[in-house]
C-alpha positions as CSV (number, residue, x, y, z in Angstrom):
1,M,93.8,22.3,-53.4
2,G,92.9,20.0,-50.6
3,T,95.2,17.2,-49.0
4,P,94.6,13.6,-50.7
5,R,92.8,12.6,-47.2
6,T,90.6,16.1,-47.6
7,L,90.0,15.0,-51.2
8,L,89.0,11.6,-50.4
9,A,86.5,12.5,-47.4
10,V,84.5,14.8,-49.9
11,A,84.4,12.1,-52.4
12,L,83.0,10.0,-50.0
13,L,80.6,12.3,-48.7
14,A,79.4,12.9,-52.2
15,L,78.9,9.4,-52.9
16,H,77.1,8.9,-49.6
17,T,74.8,11.7,-50.5
18,S,73.7,10.4,-53.7
19,A,73.2,7.1,-52.1
20,A,71.0,8.3,-49.7
21,C,69.1,10.3,-52.2
22,A,68.5,6.9,-54.0
23,A,67.4,5.2,-50.7
24,E,65.1,7.9,-49.4
25,P,61.5,6.4,-49.7
26,W,59.0,7.9,-51.9
27,R,55.4,8.1,-52.0
28,E,53.6,8.7,-55.0
29,E,50.5,11.0,-54.2
30,P,47.5,10.2,-56.9
31,A,45.8,13.4,-55.8
32,V,48.7,15.5,-56.6
33,A,49.2,13.8,-60.0
34,A,45.5,14.6,-60.8
35,L,46.3,18.0,-60.3
36,F,49.0,18.1,-62.9
37,R,46.9,16.1,-65.4
38,Q,44.0,18.5,-64.9
39,A,46.2,21.5,-65.7
40,G,48.2,19.8,-68.6
41,V,51.5,20.5,-67.2
42,E,54.4,18.4,-67.1
43,G,56.4,18.7,-63.9
44,T,57.0,17.6,-60.4
45,F,56.1,18.4,-56.8
46,V,57.7,17.0,-53.9
47,L,57.6,17.6,-50.0
48,L,59.4,16.2,-47.2
49,D,57.7,14.7,-44.1
50,E,60.4,15.2,-41.4
51,R,58.9,12.7,-39.2
52,S,59.1,9.9,-41.2
53,G,61.9,11.0,-43.5
54,E,59.5,10.1,-46.8
55,L,59.4,12.0,-49.6
56,L,55.6,12.5,-50.9
57,G,54.7,14.0,-54.3
58,H,54.4,13.6,-58.0
59,N,57.1,12.1,-60.5
60,R,60.1,11.0,-58.7
61,S,62.2,10.8,-61.6
62,R,61.5,14.6,-62.5
63,A,62.1,15.4,-58.7
64,E,65.6,13.9,-58.7
65,Q,66.6,16.0,-62.2
66,R,68.6,19.1,-61.6
67,F,67.8,22.3,-63.4
68,S,69.0,25.9,-63.3
69,P,67.5,27.3,-59.8
70,A,66.7,30.6,-61.8
71,S,65.0,33.3,-59.0
72,T,64.8,30.5,-56.3
73,F,68.6,31.2,-55.9
74,K,67.7,34.6,-54.3
75,I,67.1,32.5,-51.1
76,A,70.9,31.5,-50.8
77,N,72.4,34.7,-52.5
78,A,70.9,36.7,-49.7
79,L,72.1,34.0,-47.0
80,I,75.6,34.4,-48.4
81,G,75.4,38.3,-48.8
82,L,74.3,38.6,-45.5
83,S,76.7,36.0,-43.6
84,L,79.8,37.6,-45.7
85,G,78.8,41.2,-45.3
86,A,78.1,42.1,-48.3
87,V,75.1,43.9,-47.2
88,R,74.2,45.1,-44.0
89,S,70.9,44.1,-43.4
90,V,67.7,43.0,-45.6
91,E,67.0,46.6,-45.5
92,E,69.9,48.6,-46.5
93,V,69.0,49.6,-50.3
94,I,71.1,48.5,-52.9
95,P,71.7,50.7,-56.2
96,Y,70.0,49.5,-59.2
97,T,72.0,48.8,-61.8
98,G,70.2,46.9,-64.5
99,D,68.4,48.0,-67.7
100,A,66.6,51.0,-67.9
101,N,63.4,49.0,-69.0
102,P,63.3,45.8,-67.0
103,F,61.4,43.0,-67.1
104,M,59.2,44.4,-64.1
105,R,59.2,47.9,-63.6
106,E,58.8,47.7,-59.6
107,W,62.7,47.0,-60.1
108,L,63.5,50.7,-60.6
109,Q,62.4,51.5,-57.3
110,P,64.8,52.0,-54.6
111,M,64.9,48.8,-52.4
112,G,66.6,46.4,-50.2
113,L,66.9,42.6,-50.0
114,R,63.3,42.5,-48.4
115,G,61.8,44.6,-51.4
116,A,63.5,42.7,-53.7
117,M,62.8,39.5,-52.7
118,K,59.3,40.2,-52.9
119,V,59.5,41.6,-56.4
120,S,62.1,39.1,-57.5
121,N,64.7,41.8,-58.6
122,V,67.1,40.0,-60.9
123,P,69.3,42.9,-61.2
124,L,69.8,43.8,-57.2
125,Y,70.5,40.3,-56.5
126,Q,73.1,40.3,-59.6
127,E,74.7,43.6,-57.8
128,L,75.1,41.7,-54.3
129,A,76.7,38.5,-56.4
130,R,79.0,41.0,-57.5
131,R,79.7,42.3,-53.7
132,I,80.0,38.9,-52.7
133,G,82.5,37.8,-55.4
134,L,83.0,34.9,-57.5
135,Q,85.8,33.0,-55.1
136,R,83.6,33.9,-51.7
137,M,80.5,32.8,-53.8
138,G,81.8,29.2,-54.9
139,D,83.1,28.7,-51.6
140,A,79.7,29.3,-49.8
141,I,77.7,27.4,-52.2
142,G,80.4,24.6,-51.6
143,R,79.4,24.8,-47.9
144,L,75.8,24.8,-48.5
145,H,76.0,21.5,-50.9
146,Y,73.7,23.5,-53.1
147,G,73.0,21.4,-56.2
148,N,75.7,20.5,-58.5
149,E,78.0,23.5,-56.4
150,Q,79.1,24.6,-60.0
151,I,79.0,28.4,-60.6
152,G,81.6,28.8,-64.0
153,S,83.0,32.2,-64.5
154,D,80.3,34.6,-64.1
155,V,79.3,35.5,-60.7
156,T,76.0,37.4,-62.4
157,T,74.4,34.4,-64.4
158,F,75.5,31.1,-62.9
159,W,71.8,30.5,-61.6
160,L,70.1,31.9,-64.2
161,R,72.0,30.4,-67.3
162,G,73.9,27.7,-65.8
163,P,75.9,25.6,-64.8
164,L,74.4,25.8,-61.1
165,A,71.6,23.3,-61.5
166,I,69.7,21.7,-58.4
167,S,66.6,19.2,-58.2
168,A,63.5,19.5,-56.2
169,I,64.5,16.8,-53.7
170,E,67.9,18.8,-53.3
171,Q,66.0,22.0,-52.9
172,T,63.6,20.7,-49.8
173,R,66.8,19.4,-48.0
174,F,68.5,23.1,-48.2
175,L,65.0,24.6,-47.2
176,S,64.8,22.0,-44.2
177,A,67.9,23.3,-43.1
178,L,67.3,27.0,-43.4
179,A,64.0,26.6,-41.6
180,H,65.7,24.6,-38.7
181,R,68.3,27.4,-38.5
182,S,71.1,24.5,-39.1
183,L,73.0,25.9,-42.2
184,P,76.8,26.4,-41.4
185,F,76.2,30.3,-41.4
186,P,75.4,32.6,-38.9
187,R,71.8,31.9,-37.2
188,K,71.0,35.7,-37.5
189,A,71.3,35.7,-41.3
190,Q,69.2,32.5,-41.7
191,E,66.6,34.1,-39.5
192,Q,66.8,37.2,-41.7
193,V,66.2,35.5,-44.7
194,A,63.5,33.1,-43.6
195,E,61.5,36.4,-42.4
196,I,61.6,37.8,-45.6
197,T,60.9,34.8,-47.6
198,Q,57.3,34.6,-45.7
199,V,54.5,35.3,-48.0
200,E,51.4,34.5,-45.7
201,S,51.0,33.3,-42.2
202,G,47.7,32.4,-40.2
203,P,47.1,31.3,-36.4
204,G,49.8,28.8,-35.8
205,W,51.3,28.4,-39.1
206,S,53.5,30.3,-41.9
207,L,54.3,29.9,-45.3
208,H,57.5,30.6,-46.9
209,A,58.0,30.4,-50.5
210,K,60.0,32.1,-53.5
211,T,59.1,31.4,-57.5
212,G,61.7,31.2,-60.3
213,W,61.6,31.1,-63.8
214,Q,64.6,30.1,-66.1
215,N,64.6,31.7,-69.4
216,A,62.1,34.4,-68.5
217,P,59.8,35.4,-70.2
218,S,60.1,32.7,-72.7
219,A,59.9,28.9,-72.7
220,G,61.8,27.4,-69.5
221,V,61.3,25.7,-66.2
222,G,59.2,27.6,-63.6
223,W,59.5,26.9,-59.7
224,W,58.0,27.3,-56.6
225,V,59.8,26.2,-53.5
226,G,59.4,26.7,-49.8
227,W,58.3,25.5,-46.4
228,V,55.1,25.5,-44.5
229,Q,55.8,25.8,-40.5
230,K,53.1,24.8,-38.3
231,G,54.4,25.1,-34.7
232,D,57.6,22.9,-34.5
233,Q,56.6,21.1,-37.4
234,I,58.4,22.0,-41.0
235,T,57.4,20.8,-44.2
236,P,59.7,21.7,-46.7
237,F,58.7,21.5,-50.3
238,A,59.9,22.1,-54.0
239,L,58.0,22.3,-57.4
240,N,58.9,22.7,-60.9
241,I,57.2,22.9,-64.1
242,A,57.9,22.7,-67.8
243,M,56.5,26.4,-68.9
244,A,55.8,27.6,-72.6
245,G,55.8,31.3,-71.8
246,A,54.0,33.8,-69.7
247,A,50.5,32.0,-69.7
248,D,51.8,29.3,-67.6
249,A,53.9,31.4,-64.9
250,P,50.6,31.4,-62.7
251,K,50.2,27.9,-62.6
252,R,53.6,27.3,-60.4
253,E,51.9,28.7,-57.4
254,Q,48.7,27.6,-57.8
255,L,49.5,23.8,-58.7
256,G,51.9,24.5,-55.5
257,R,49.5,25.6,-53.3
258,S,46.5,22.9,-54.6
259,S,49.2,20.1,-53.9
260,L,49.8,21.2,-50.4
261,Q,46.3,21.6,-49.5
262,S,45.5,18.0,-51.1
263,L,47.8,16.6,-48.7
264,G,46.3,18.5,-45.7
265,I,49.6,20.9,-45.1
266,L,48.3,24.4,-46.4
267,P,44.8,25.2,-44.6
268,T,44.4,28.5,-46.8
269,P,42.4,28.4,-50.2
270,P,44.5,29.1,-53.4
271,R,44.9,32.8,-54.3
272,G,46.4,34.5,-57.7
273,P,50.0,35.2,-57.6
274,V,52.2,37.8,-58.7
275,L,53.9,37.2,-61.6
276,A,57.5,37.0,-61.0
277,P,60.5,35.6,-62.6
């Protein structure tokens, strides 16, 4: 329990953050809205233009709404685990402790955080969370100011079933800080997480991204979040959509890539994503 002065400072910071969110300029992008209409999808896409401080995208009200981060939390989970020494490196193999018949057969292969990020290995990241522990996890999420900062009493499910929740706009802030290595964690850990989230690159640019699927494989909220880096310019983004089931899973990355293209951020043509929760 903090002192009254500390608690007041925290309360004032939270109030300031909330007010800043409401005051941030927003530009609705008709081209992005058209992509969502054409896909017949309810959702939001937002990116942060760091040069102007402006948010660009589609459906601001939903962009401000908090949802379970699902597997996008693997980014923060990896950062916390590496920072606290729960795992030595992204290559250290973590024993599989999940179901013998998992959502994806690839999860059964021996792997570390790098491979587990690529195939979105839920049981492996749950094992990492166990190593971190509830108290240390809660403290770390508070330092990150990640979403509502609520983790409840189960360290293995709070990002999948709640109570942790985060908005698309808050995702962009977190990812911006990670991309700039400005989070209150060791720089080396931030560099490792940034490296294992890179999914594509070209001359002078790189794409870092992670999918998420709350309530997989059933209806729920689907995510695709990350950032594009071109030289020193970083553009964090976040998409979430209402998903009826597995048929909607590819739409996360497809819509996200198309949105980035329409805004001139991503130079490459769309390609089919790997199905991951």
